[in-house]
N, C-alpha and C positions, 0 to 999 in steps of 0.2 A: 503494501499500500504506499501512497504518496501523498504528503501534504500539498494539498492542490493549492493552497493559498501562498505557497512558495514558489509553483511553477510560473516561470516567466511567460508561457503560454496561455496560462489563466489569467495573469495579471494584464497582458497585452489584449486580451479578447474581452476583459472587463473594460477596458480604455475604449475599445471599439463601441460596447453597448453604450456606453456615455456619448459617443461623437454622433451615434445613430439617433437615439433620443433628441439630442441638441437639433441636429439636422431635421428630424420629422415634424419638429414644433413647428417650423415653416410651412409645412404641407397645408393644402386646404382641408378646411373641415369635412369636406363630404368624404375625403378618403380616411376618416378617424376608422371606420371598422372595415376599411377594405386595406389598400396598400400600405398605409400607415402599421396598421396591426399585424400584416405578415412581415413586415420589414423588422418591426420590432421583435417579434416571436423567433424570426432566424436568428437574430443577433443574439437574443439571450440565449439561445440553444447552444451556442458554441462554448461561453465558459460552464455552462450547466452539464453539458457532456463531459466537459474535460474534467470537472468536479466529480461527477458521477463515477465516471471511469478511474478516476484515482481512488475512488473508494472501495474498488472489486479487488478481490484477492489474488486476480492474477494478472500476468502482463497481456495474456490472450485477451482477457476481457477489456483491459485497458485500451488495448489497441484498437479493439471494435469501436470503444466509445470515441476515441479520436477519430477514426473514421466517419462517425456520424457527425463529428465536430466540422470536418472538411466538407461534408456535404451540406452543412449548414452554411458554410462561408459560400460556398457555389450558389446555393440558394439565394442567400442575401446580396452577393453580388448581380445576380440576374435582376433581382427586385430593384436594386439601385439603379440599374441602366433603363428599366422600366420607369422609375421617375424622372429620370433625365429624357429619356425619350418624351414624355408626357409634361417635360419643362417645369416639373417641380424641384428640379436640381441642377445647379449649376455644374457645367464641365469641370472646371477647377475642384469643385465639392467630391464629385464623382471619381475625378482622379486621383485625390488624396485619400478617400476610402480604399481605392481599389490597391494603392500602395499599401497600406495596413493589411487590406485582406491578404494580398501575397504574401507579406511578409510572414503572418499568422500562419498561412499555409505551409511556407517552407518551415517554420519551426515546429510545426507539428509533425510535418514529415520527418526532419532532423529526429525529433523526440522518438517519434514511433520507430524510426531505424535502430535507434539505440534500445529500445524495447524490446523488439525482434532479436536483437544480437544478444541480450542478457538472457531470452527465452532459450534460445538455441544452443546458450552456454550451461543450462541447466540440464 
């Protein structure tokens, strides 16, 4: 088991959630139960799955939850692109969030590779 609060991937994904919530505050109210809700949910899913995986007893389980987090990042990125295409997000805002999303994806991949190595050494 890992202490998820000490993991850089969890901390970085928590920062992403804050950024997403700030961004969606400027969306039209008509999207409150549509795109805003979906964007918030997918962003929240990332650190939540990292935390849940960290609490599992095997690296295999943790790896599965990291994979779910990566899927949530892809979902979030798609929803942000939709927001951009609907003119709710500026190009610069989208680019900044995509940089963060890509960083987290790389961090998760690297961390997961380390878990796989430990699993294979056991």
